[in-house]
VMD Tcl script that builds the backbone (N, CA, C; Angstrom):
set m [mol new atoms 474]
animate dup $m
set s [atomselect $m all]
$s set {name element resname resid chain x y z} {
  {N N MET 1 A 73.737 101.019 121.241}
  {CA C MET 1 A 74.493 100.220 119.704}
  {C C MET 1 A 75.289 99.119 120.050}
  {N N PRO 2 A 75.625 98.323 119.797}
  {CA C PRO 2 A 76.882 98.351 119.717}
  {C C PRO 2 A 77.206 97.458 118.117}
  {N N ASN 3 A 76.516 97.613 117.575}
  {CA C ASN 3 A 76.274 97.437 115.938}
  {C C ASN 3 A 75.770 98.186 115.262}
  {N N ILE 4 A 75.704 99.207 116.343}
  {CA C ILE 4 A 75.322 100.750 115.078}
  {C C ILE 4 A 76.907 101.782 114.910}
  {N N LEU 5 A 77.673 101.585 113.800}
  {CA C LEU 5 A 78.631 101.945 113.684}
  {C C LEU 5 A 79.199 103.196 113.001}
  {N N SER 6 A 80.090 103.656 113.056}
  {CA C SER 6 A 80.755 104.259 111.672}
  {C C SER 6 A 81.531 103.991 110.662}
  {N N LEU 7 A 81.557 104.389 109.802}
  {CA C LEU 7 A 82.374 104.049 108.183}
  {C C LEU 7 A 82.956 103.369 108.620}
  {N N ASP 8 A 84.080 103.812 109.729}
  {CA C ASP 8 A 85.400 103.081 109.752}
  {C C ASP 8 A 85.427 102.365 110.186}
  {N N ASP 9 A 84.070 102.380 111.411}
  {CA C ASP 9 A 84.263 101.345 112.256}
  {C C ASP 9 A 83.379 99.768 111.075}
  {N N LEU 10 A 82.564 100.429 110.944}
  {CA C LEU 10 A 81.929 99.334 109.343}
  {C C LEU 10 A 82.880 98.827 109.085}
  {N N LYS 11 A 84.089 99.134 108.005}
  {CA C LYS 11 A 84.688 98.925 106.919}
  {C C LYS 11 A 85.384 97.974 107.668}
  {N N GLU 12 A 86.321 97.659 109.111}
  {CA C GLU 12 A 87.304 97.115 109.892}
  {C C GLU 12 A 85.826 95.789 110.329}
  {N N ALA 13 A 84.306 95.936 110.505}
  {CA C ALA 13 A 84.373 95.243 110.856}
  {C C ALA 13 A 83.187 94.131 110.641}
  {N N LEU 14 A 84.199 94.060 108.846}
  {CA C LEU 14 A 83.265 93.024 108.040}
  {C C LEU 14 A 84.230 92.466 107.572}
  {N N ALA 15 A 83.744 91.329 107.394}
  {CA C ALA 15 A 85.130 89.863 106.673}
  {C C ALA 15 A 85.871 90.307 105.439}
  {N N PRO 16 A 86.434 89.666 104.880}
  {CA C PRO 16 A 86.075 90.235 103.818}
  {C C PRO 16 A 85.460 89.470 102.892}
  {N N GLY 17 A 85.014 89.495 101.855}
  {CA C GLY 17 A 84.388 88.895 100.761}
  {C C GLY 17 A 83.293 89.321 101.028}
  {N N MET 18 A 82.858 89.662 101.728}
  {CA C MET 18 A 81.433 90.224 102.285}
  {C C MET 18 A 81.270 92.057 101.361}
  {N N ARG 19 A 79.892 91.766 100.984}
  {CA C ARG 19 A 78.981 92.348 100.154}
  {C C ARG 19 A 78.315 93.787 101.802}
  {N N LEU 20 A 78.273 95.479 101.019}
  {CA C LEU 20 A 77.140 96.047 102.031}
  {C C LEU 20 A 75.984 96.488 101.694}
  {N N LEU 21 A 74.864 96.431 101.889}
  {CA C LEU 21 A 73.142 96.534 101.328}
  {C C LEU 21 A 73.344 97.767 101.694}
  {N N GLY 22 A 73.282 98.545 100.935}
  {CA C GLY 22 A 72.363 99.666 101.282}
  {C C GLY 22 A 70.818 99.949 101.209}
  {N N LEU 23 A 70.162 101.292 102.354}
  {CA C LEU 23 A 68.882 101.074 102.351}
  {C C LEU 23 A 69.217 102.717 101.912}
  {N N ASP 24 A 67.763 102.776 101.051}
  {CA C ASP 24 A 66.898 105.024 100.589}
  {C C ASP 24 A 65.816 104.622 102.399}
  {N N LEU 25 A 65.730 105.169 103.051}
  {CA C LEU 25 A 64.031 104.584 103.906}
  {C C LEU 25 A 62.717 105.419 103.278}
  {N N GLY 26 A 62.084 105.063 102.348}
  {CA C GLY 26 A 60.930 105.966 102.478}
  {C C GLY 26 A 60.098 106.288 102.672}
  {N N GLU 27 A 58.939 106.666 103.329}
  {CA C GLU 27 A 58.074 106.184 103.788}
  {C C GLU 27 A 57.059 105.532 103.408}
  {N N LYS 28 A 57.305 104.759 102.003}
  {CA C LYS 28 A 56.414 103.892 101.261}
  {C C LYS 28 A 56.892 103.360 100.834}
  {N N THR 29 A 58.389 103.299 100.495}
  {CA C THR 29 A 59.205 102.192 99.156}
  {C C THR 29 A 60.693 102.184 100.795}
  {N N ILE 30 A 61.383 101.363 100.285}
  {CA C ILE 30 A 62.987 101.082 100.482}
  {C C ILE 30 A 63.537 100.417 99.739}
  {N N GLY 31 A 64.637 101.301 99.185}
  {CA C GLY 31 A 65.337 101.165 97.737}
  {C C GLY 31 A 66.941 100.967 98.843}
  {N N LEU 32 A 66.939 99.696 97.531}
  {CA C LEU 32 A 67.987 98.674 97.783}
  {C C LEU 32 A 68.796 98.851 96.812}
  {N N ALA 33 A 70.467 99.150 97.629}
  {CA C ALA 33 A 71.332 98.515 96.453}
  {C C ALA 33 A 72.267 97.750 96.979}
  {N N LEU 34 A 73.365 97.047 96.509}
  {CA C LEU 34 A 74.120 96.331 96.958}
  {C C LEU 34 A 75.262 96.521 96.466}
  {N N SER 35 A 76.972 95.903 97.094}
  {CA C SER 35 A 77.761 96.566 96.740}
  {C C SER 35 A 78.902 94.530 96.295}
  {N N ASP 36 A 79.863 95.202 95.549}
  {CA C ASP 36 A 80.018 94.798 94.784}
  {C C ASP 36 A 80.870 93.567 95.348}
  {N N THR 37 A 81.922 93.228 95.810}
  {CA C THR 37 A 82.444 92.369 97.382}
  {C C THR 37 A 83.759 92.864 97.775}
  {N N THR 38 A 84.472 93.561 96.400}
  {CA C THR 38 A 85.423 94.432 96.166}
  {C C THR 38 A 85.295 96.053 97.072}
  {N N LEU 39 A 84.022 95.911 96.961}
  {CA C LEU 39 A 83.231 97.364 97.802}
  {C C LEU 39 A 84.400 98.475 97.363}
  {N N THR 40 A 83.600 98.426 96.291}
  {CA C THR 40 A 84.314 100.040 94.860}
  {C C THR 40 A 83.107 100.682 94.314}
  {N N VAL 41 A 81.569 99.449 94.016}
  {CA C VAL 41 A 81.275 99.507 93.394}
  {C C VAL 41 A 79.569 99.022 94.190}
  {N N ALA 42 A 78.430 100.277 93.885}
  {CA C ALA 42 A 77.653 100.239 93.783}
  {C C ALA 42 A 76.469 99.718 93.007}
  {N N THR 43 A 75.287 99.074 93.630}
  {CA C THR 43 A 74.547 98.904 92.455}
  {C C THR 43 A 73.235 98.936 92.125}
  {N N PRO 44 A 72.270 99.893 91.414}
  {CA C PRO 44 A 70.706 99.553 92.142}
  {C C PRO 44 A 70.726 98.298 92.174}
  {N N MET 45 A 69.553 97.506 93.097}
  {CA C MET 45 A 69.327 96.082 93.273}
  {C C MET 45 A 67.672 96.071 92.944}
  {N N GLN 46 A 66.294 97.214 94.218}
  {CA C GLN 46 A 64.769 96.363 93.607}
  {C C GLN 46 A 64.097 97.729 94.673}
  {N N THR 47 A 62.882 97.722 94.899}
  {CA C THR 47 A 62.946 98.388 95.570}
  {C C THR 47 A 61.634 97.159 96.579}
  {N N LEU 48 A 61.970 97.856 97.540}
  {CA C LEU 48 A 60.517 96.983 98.466}
  {C C LEU 48 A 59.318 97.663 98.973}
  {N N ALA 49 A 58.264 96.630 98.932}
  {CA C ALA 49 A 57.437 98.051 99.447}
  {C C ALA 49 A 57.071 98.309 101.296}
  {N N ARG 50 A 56.571 99.488 101.802}
  {CA C ARG 50 A 57.472 99.197 103.218}
  {C C ARG 50 A 56.277 98.330 103.392}
  {N N GLY 51 A 56.252 97.747 104.652}
  {CA C GLY 51 A 54.757 97.168 105.456}
  {C C GLY 51 A 54.796 97.628 107.292}
  {N N LYS 52 A 54.500 96.575 108.130}
  {CA C LYS 52 A 55.115 97.220 108.983}
  {C C LYS 52 A 57.011 96.800 109.676}
  {N N PHE 53 A 57.157 97.547 110.094}
  {CA C PHE 53 A 58.669 96.904 110.423}
  {C C PHE 53 A 58.825 95.008 110.651}
  {N N THR 54 A 58.443 94.750 111.163}
  {CA C THR 54 A 58.387 92.967 111.701}
  {C C THR 54 A 58.499 92.591 110.106}
  {N N ALA 55 A 58.718 92.360 108.735}
  {CA C ALA 55 A 57.927 92.117 107.809}
  {C C ALA 55 A 59.130 92.483 106.996}
  {N N ASP 56 A 58.981 93.991 107.583}
  {CA C ASP 56 A 60.383 94.902 106.520}
  {C C ASP 56 A 61.393 93.847 106.745}
  {N N ALA 57 A 61.608 94.468 108.104}
  {CA C ALA 57 A 63.064 92.958 108.468}
  {C C ALA 57 A 62.922 91.715 108.367}
  {N N ALA 58 A 61.924 90.859 107.904}
  {CA C ALA 58 A 61.943 89.859 107.454}
  {C C ALA 58 A 62.475 89.549 106.208}
  {N N GLU 59 A 61.914 90.204 104.865}
  {CA C GLU 59 A 62.335 91.014 103.683}
  {C C GLU 59 A 63.671 91.196 103.980}
  {N N LEU 60 A 64.223 91.836 104.809}
  {CA C LEU 60 A 65.552 92.603 104.521}
  {C C LEU 60 A 67.005 91.193 105.041}
  {N N VAL 61 A 66.497 90.849 105.846}
  {CA C VAL 61 A 67.521 89.133 106.940}
  {C C VAL 61 A 67.606 87.704 105.518}
  {N N GLU 62 A 66.407 88.509 104.388}
  {CA C GLU 62 A 66.329 86.861 104.019}
  {C C GLU 62 A 66.885 87.602 103.172}
  {N N ILE 63 A 66.803 88.456 101.990}
  {CA C ILE 63 A 68.036 89.782 101.379}
  {C C ILE 63 A 69.719 89.524 101.827}
  {N N VAL 64 A 70.259 89.917 102.308}
  {CA C VAL 64 A 70.943 89.657 103.336}
  {C C VAL 64 A 71.882 87.721 103.553}
  {N N ALA 65 A 71.577 87.400 103.891}
  {CA C ALA 65 A 71.816 85.980 103.706}
  {C C ALA 65 A 72.150 85.667 102.246}
  {N N GLU 66 A 71.101 86.048 101.663}
  {CA C GLU 66 A 70.391 85.585 100.556}
  {C C GLU 66 A 72.157 85.955 99.637}
  {N N HIS 67 A 73.331 87.112 99.482}
  {CA C HIS 67 A 74.054 87.867 98.837}
  {C C HIS 67 A 75.024 88.004 99.831}
  {N N GLY 68 A 74.623 87.709 100.463}
  {CA C GLY 68 A 76.445 87.056 101.481}
  {C C GLY 68 A 77.293 88.702 102.015}
  {N N VAL 69 A 76.173 89.661 103.054}
  {CA C VAL 69 A 75.508 91.376 102.943}
  {C C VAL 69 A 76.594 90.519 104.295}
  {N N GLY 70 A 77.255 91.980 104.387}
  {CA C GLY 70 A 78.480 92.147 105.754}
  {C C GLY 70 A 77.880 93.240 106.905}
  {N N GLY 71 A 76.536 94.169 106.155}
  {CA C GLY 71 A 76.693 95.036 107.120}
  {C C GLY 71 A 75.766 96.352 106.050}
  {N N LEU 72 A 74.856 96.655 106.731}
  {CA C LEU 72 A 74.269 97.767 105.813}
  {C C LEU 72 A 74.457 99.372 105.946}
  {N N VAL 73 A 74.514 100.255 105.000}
  {CA C VAL 73 A 74.781 101.253 105.129}
  {C C VAL 73 A 72.579 101.848 105.546}
  {N N ILE 74 A 72.632 102.840 105.891}
  {CA C ILE 74 A 71.687 103.639 105.978}
  {C C ILE 74 A 71.245 104.899 105.423}
  {N N GLY 75 A 70.445 105.152 104.747}
  {CA C GLY 75 A 70.596 106.908 104.275}
  {C C GLY 75 A 70.076 107.596 106.074}
  {N N LEU 76 A 71.026 108.712 106.127}
  {CA C LEU 76 A 69.770 109.024 107.195}
  {C C LEU 76 A 69.755 111.065 106.337}
  {N N PRO 77 A 68.620 110.931 106.233}
  {CA C PRO 77 A 68.216 111.936 105.611}
  {C C PRO 77 A 68.024 113.081 106.804}
  {N N LEU 78 A 69.376 113.839 106.709}
  {CA C LEU 78 A 69.234 115.188 107.837}
  {C C LEU 78 A 69.414 115.845 106.595}
  {N N ASN 79 A 68.597 117.556 107.951}
  {CA C ASN 79 A 68.035 118.672 106.962}
  {C C ASN 79 A 69.875 119.087 107.119}
  {N N MET 80 A 69.310 120.535 105.626}
  {CA C MET 80 A 70.328 120.191 105.123}
  {C C MET 80 A 71.501 122.414 106.085}
  {N N ASP 81 A 70.685 121.878 106.890}
  {CA C ASP 81 A 72.079 122.834 108.106}
  {C C ASP 81 A 72.683 121.756 108.774}
  {N N GLY 82 A 71.719 120.609 108.590}
  {CA C GLY 82 A 73.115 119.473 109.342}
  {C C GLY 82 A 71.835 118.178 110.331}
  {N N SER 83 A 70.514 119.590 110.674}
  {CA C SER 83 A 69.876 119.165 112.502}
  {C C SER 83 A 68.989 117.583 111.665}
  {N N GLU 84 A 68.176 117.679 112.538}
  {CA C GLU 84 A 67.214 116.049 112.174}
  {C C GLU 84 A 66.141 116.011 112.655}
  {N N GLY 85 A 65.504 116.015 111.616}
  {CA C GLY 85 A 64.181 115.932 111.194}
  {C C GLY 85 A 63.645 114.698 111.492}
  {N N PRO 86 A 62.571 115.078 111.838}
  {CA C PRO 86 A 61.180 112.987 110.821}
  {C C PRO 86 A 61.638 112.180 110.590}
  {N N SER 87 A 62.761 112.617 109.648}
  {CA C SER 87 A 62.436 111.219 108.959}
  {C C SER 87 A 63.513 110.737 109.646}
  {N N ALA 88 A 65.053 111.787 109.656}
  {CA C ALA 88 A 66.456 111.255 110.332}
  {C C ALA 88 A 66.084 110.142 111.932}
  {N N GLN 89 A 65.325 111.424 112.773}
  {CA C GLN 89 A 64.031 110.051 113.423}
  {C C GLN 89 A 63.842 109.284 113.571}
  {N N SER 90 A 63.533 109.240 112.204}
  {CA C SER 90 A 62.786 107.584 111.906}
  {C C SER 90 A 63.709 107.013 111.267}
  {N N ALA 91 A 65.102 106.998 110.517}
  {CA C ALA 91 A 65.841 105.727 110.093}
  {C C ALA 91 A 67.143 105.796 110.835}
  {N N ARG 92 A 67.425 106.348 112.207}
  {CA C ARG 92 A 67.744 106.247 113.162}
  {C C ARG 92 A 66.705 104.878 114.366}
  {N N ALA 93 A 65.905 104.769 114.748}
  {CA C ALA 93 A 65.030 104.166 114.478}
  {C C ALA 93 A 64.755 102.862 113.904}
  {N N PHE 94 A 64.831 102.587 112.508}
  {CA C PHE 94 A 64.821 101.045 112.171}
  {C C PHE 94 A 66.136 101.195 111.649}
  {N N ALA 95 A 67.146 101.919 112.024}
  {CA C ALA 95 A 68.996 100.853 112.408}
  {C C ALA 95 A 69.089 100.484 113.801}
  {N N ARG 96 A 68.553 101.261 115.102}
  {CA C ARG 96 A 67.830 100.292 116.164}
  {C C ARG 96 A 67.763 99.211 116.399}
  {N N ASN 97 A 65.992 99.877 115.488}
  {CA C ASN 97 A 65.410 98.311 115.497}
  {C C ASN 97 A 65.819 97.117 114.292}
  {N N PHE 98 A 66.136 97.252 114.142}
  {CA C PHE 98 A 67.207 96.460 113.250}
  {C C PHE 98 A 68.589 95.323 113.443}
  {N N ALA 99 A 69.087 96.612 114.069}
  {CA C ALA 99 A 70.148 95.931 115.190}
  {C C ALA 99 A 69.589 95.722 116.396}
  {N N ARG 100 A 68.827 94.826 116.247}
  {CA C ARG 100 A 67.843 94.503 118.812}
  {C C ARG 100 A 67.890 92.869 117.743}
  {N N ARG 101 A 67.837 93.460 116.014}
  {CA C ARG 101 A 67.544 91.985 115.765}
  {C C ARG 101 A 68.095 90.733 114.492}
  {N N SER 102 A 69.313 91.885 114.673}
  {CA C SER 102 A 70.867 90.942 113.559}
  {C C SER 102 A 72.014 90.945 114.830}
  {N N ALA 103 A 72.562 90.849 114.473}
  {CA C ALA 103 A 73.960 91.431 114.378}
  {C C ALA 103 A 74.884 92.089 112.977}
  {N N LEU 104 A 74.541 91.529 112.220}
  {CA C LEU 104 A 75.133 92.831 111.391}
  {C C LEU 104 A 75.478 94.269 112.042}
  {N N PRO 105 A 76.644 94.221 111.644}
  {CA C PRO 105 A 77.243 96.298 111.893}
  {C C PRO 105 A 76.001 96.764 110.521}
  {N N VAL 106 A 75.519 98.277 111.059}
  {CA C VAL 106 A 74.525 99.165 110.396}
  {C C VAL 106 A 75.543 100.825 110.976}
  {N N ALA 107 A 75.845 101.208 109.717}
  {CA C ALA 107 A 76.341 102.570 108.985}
  {C C ALA 107 A 75.404 103.196 109.155}
  {N N LEU 108 A 74.804 104.745 109.895}
  {CA C LEU 108 A 74.264 105.958 109.277}
  {C C LEU 108 A 75.296 106.509 108.536}
  {N N CYS 109 A 74.512 107.178 107.225}
  {CA C CYS 109 A 75.328 107.998 105.752}
  {C C CYS 109 A 74.461 109.047 105.873}
  {N N ASP 110 A 75.349 110.077 105.868}
  {CA C ASP 110 A 74.329 112.097 105.245}
  {C C ASP 110 A 73.990 111.080 104.059}
  {N N GLU 111 A 72.306 111.061 103.630}
  {CA C GLU 111 A 72.595 111.138 101.640}
  {C C GLU 111 A 71.538 112.654 102.311}
  {N N ARG 112 A 71.627 113.712 102.326}
  {CA C ARG 112 A 71.260 115.517 101.530}
  {C C ARG 112 A 71.711 115.171 100.240}
  {N N LEU 113 A 70.029 115.271 99.560}
  {CA C LEU 113 A 70.210 115.455 98.053}
  {C C LEU 113 A 70.615 113.991 97.247}
  {N N SER 114 A 70.446 113.873 98.281}
  {CA C SER 114 A 70.448 111.949 97.132}
  {C C SER 114 A 69.585 111.815 95.988}
  {N N THR 115 A 68.359 111.909 96.975}
  {CA C THR 115 A 66.916 111.327 95.791}
  {C C THR 115 A 66.954 112.983 94.924}
  {N N ALA 116 A 66.988 114.004 95.423}
  {CA C ALA 116 A 67.597 115.170 94.474}
  {C C ALA 116 A 68.253 114.891 93.360}
  {N N ALA 117 A 69.597 114.738 93.601}
  {CA C ALA 117 A 70.342 113.913 92.023}
  {C C ALA 117 A 69.698 112.980 91.545}
  {N N VAL 118 A 69.914 112.019 91.943}
  {CA C VAL 118 A 69.233 111.267 91.157}
  {C C VAL 118 A 68.014 111.556 90.061}
  {N N THR 119 A 67.034 111.908 91.133}
  {CA C THR 119 A 66.092 112.485 89.722}
  {C C THR 119 A 66.700 113.327 89.031}
  {N N ARG 120 A 67.586 114.490 89.578}
  {CA C ARG 120 A 68.356 114.973 88.610}
  {C C ARG 120 A 68.459 114.543 87.120}
  {N N THR 121 A 69.496 113.359 87.565}
  {CA C THR 121 A 69.814 112.088 86.458}
  {C C THR 121 A 68.829 112.158 85.381}
  {N N LEU 122 A 68.107 111.390 85.974}
  {CA C LEU 122 A 66.800 110.889 85.283}
  {C C LEU 122 A 66.436 111.298 84.218}
  {N N LEU 123 A 65.665 113.064 85.132}
  {CA C LEU 123 A 65.064 113.949 84.453}
  {C C LEU 123 A 66.125 114.685 83.472}
  {N N GLU 124 A 66.697 113.575 82.990}
  {CA C GLU 124 A 68.550 114.538 82.257}
  {C C GLU 124 A 68.615 113.184 81.053}
  {N N ALA 125 A 68.113 112.320 82.278}
  {CA C ALA 125 A 68.453 111.075 80.662}
  {C C ALA 125 A 66.576 110.768 80.304}
  {N N ASP 126 A 65.518 111.976 80.487}
  {CA C ASP 126 A 64.894 111.764 79.814}
  {C C ASP 126 A 63.098 110.759 80.491}
  {N N ALA 127 A 64.369 110.110 81.196}
  {CA C ALA 127 A 62.761 109.193 81.973}
  {C C ALA 127 A 61.609 109.351 82.261}
  {N N SER 128 A 60.710 108.876 80.922}
  {CA C SER 128 A 59.212 109.455 82.236}
  {C C SER 128 A 58.727 109.913 83.688}
  {N N ARG 129 A 57.901 110.400 84.509}
  {CA C ARG 129 A 57.417 109.889 85.372}
  {C C ARG 129 A 57.749 108.315 85.704}
  {N N LYS 130 A 56.645 107.300 85.430}
  {CA C LYS 130 A 56.407 106.829 85.387}
  {C C LYS 130 A 57.783 105.840 86.428}
  {N N ARG 131 A 58.529 106.301 84.811}
  {CA C ARG 131 A 59.815 105.319 84.829}
  {C C ARG 131 A 61.217 105.813 86.205}
  {N N ARG 132 A 60.749 107.350 86.336}
  {CA C ARG 132 A 61.326 107.557 87.158}
  {C C ARG 132 A 60.640 107.118 89.275}
  {N N ALA 133 A 59.716 107.684 89.007}
  {CA C ALA 133 A 58.586 106.143 90.109}
  {C C ALA 133 A 59.755 105.636 90.006}
  {N N ALA 134 A 59.375 103.994 88.776}
  {CA C ALA 134 A 60.001 103.166 89.584}
  {C C ALA 134 A 61.738 103.114 90.011}
  {N N LEU 135 A 62.473 104.325 89.772}
  {CA C LEU 135 A 63.734 103.523 89.875}
  {C C LEU 135 A 64.238 104.038 90.819}
  {N N VAL 136 A 63.897 105.513 91.473}
  {CA C VAL 136 A 64.252 107.019 91.887}
  {C C VAL 136 A 65.013 106.270 93.208}
  {N N ASP 137 A 64.064 105.536 93.942}
  {CA C ASP 137 A 64.774 104.859 95.100}
  {C C ASP 137 A 65.589 104.021 95.534}
  {N N LYS 138 A 65.840 102.971 94.111}
  {CA C LYS 138 A 66.798 101.775 94.270}
  {C C LYS 138 A 67.988 102.601 93.817}
  {N N MET 139 A 67.684 103.981 92.786}
  {CA C MET 139 A 69.021 104.587 92.294}
  {C C MET 139 A 69.529 105.544 93.429}
  {N N ALA 140 A 69.066 105.720 94.684}
  {CA C ALA 140 A 68.970 106.735 95.317}
  {C C ALA 140 A 69.638 105.626 96.429}
  {N N ALA 141 A 68.921 104.784 96.094}
  {CA C ALA 141 A 70.520 103.464 97.794}
  {C C ALA 141 A 71.646 103.884 96.922}
  {N N ALA 142 A 71.267 103.204 96.072}
  {CA C ALA 142 A 72.897 102.731 95.595}
  {C C ALA 142 A 73.668 104.695 95.210}
  {N N TYR 143 A 73.334 105.452 94.836}
  {CA C TYR 143 A 73.223 106.968 95.320}
  {C C TYR 143 A 75.125 106.773 97.131}
  {N N ILE 144 A 73.464 106.765 97.413}
  {CA C ILE 144 A 73.988 106.342 99.152}
  {C C ILE 144 A 75.370 105.561 99.487}
  {N N LEU 145 A 74.979 104.733 99.043}
  {CA C LEU 145 A 75.408 103.348 98.721}
  {C C LEU 145 A 77.182 103.477 98.856}
  {N N GLN 146 A 76.935 104.644 97.599}
  {CA C GLN 146 A 78.256 104.726 96.370}
  {C C GLN 146 A 79.582 106.013 97.009}
  {N N GLY 147 A 78.339 106.822 97.317}
  {CA C GLY 147 A 79.523 107.242 99.217}
  {C C GLY 147 A 79.845 106.908 99.797}
  {N N ALA 148 A 79.134 105.982 100.939}
  {CA C ALA 148 A 79.899 105.458 101.947}
  {C C ALA 148 A 81.249 104.869 101.326}
  {N N LEU 149 A 80.866 104.155 100.297}
  {CA C LEU 149 A 81.799 102.679 99.572}
  {C C LEU 149 A 83.408 103.856 99.454}
  {N N ASP 150 A 82.667 105.056 99.038}
  {CA C ASP 150 A 84.430 105.822 98.241}
  {C C ASP 150 A 84.465 106.908 99.216}
  {N N ARG 151 A 84.127 106.662 101.274}
  {CA C ARG 151 A 84.447 106.967 102.440}
  {C C ARG 151 A 85.259 106.174 102.661}
  {N N MET 152 A 84.319 105.640 102.609}
  {CA C MET 152 A 84.798 104.167 103.632}
  {C C MET 152 A 87.008 103.385 103.032}
  {N N ARG 153 A 87.085 104.394 102.317}
  {CA C ARG 153 A 88.306 103.617 101.035}
  {C C ARG 153 A 89.005 105.117 101.112}
  {N N HIS 154 A 88.633 105.932 100.710}
  {CA C HIS 154 A 89.268 106.958 101.081}
  {C C HIS 154 A 89.971 107.132 102.727}
  {N N LEU 155 A 89.156 106.281 103.763}
  {CA C LEU 155 A 89.616 106.384 105.392}
  {C C LEU 155 A 90.572 105.279 105.005}
  {N N GLY 156 A 90.897 104.495 104.676}
  {CA C GLY 156 A 91.483 103.923 103.916}
  {C C GLY 156 A 93.010 104.040 103.903}
  {N N GLU 157 A 93.133 105.329 102.723}
  {CA C GLU 157 A 94.038 105.627 102.103}
  {C C GLU 157 A 95.410 106.759 102.929}
  {N N LYS 158 A 94.159 107.373 104.355}
  {CA C LYS 158 A 94.688 108.593 104.733}
  {C C LYS 158 A 95.733 107.800 106.307}
}
mol reanalyze $m
mol bondsrecalc $m
mol representation Tube
mol addrep $m
């Protein structure tokens, strides 16, 4: 797929002033986070209930148009040893299927421990179980996107 890129290539493919949309793909939900136009800060945005891929993709296309998004960063849930299990294969399939429907560049980004880190932060903030459930997916998406933004910035400094 020509529009599934590395983070380095994603940075080059983005038009100036465009934002990135980060996705944390869960079995039941998709957490979304949005970058600022300078690609410095990721902000948790919303959580979508997952349905059929066609409906999910259509909703993402609307969000992309509404917020001036120039590319997607999709979390790739690798196993701790770096191997890919069913969740990583599912994320790759989602990226491939979305790339067939949109010209937007897409990058897959290692998301190991993102949900655990966000859950720990919410526990430290004494968030209730219900509140954690409402926040964890979009915060995990922001964690993934922030990691990608930081790596892209460091790639430019080398």
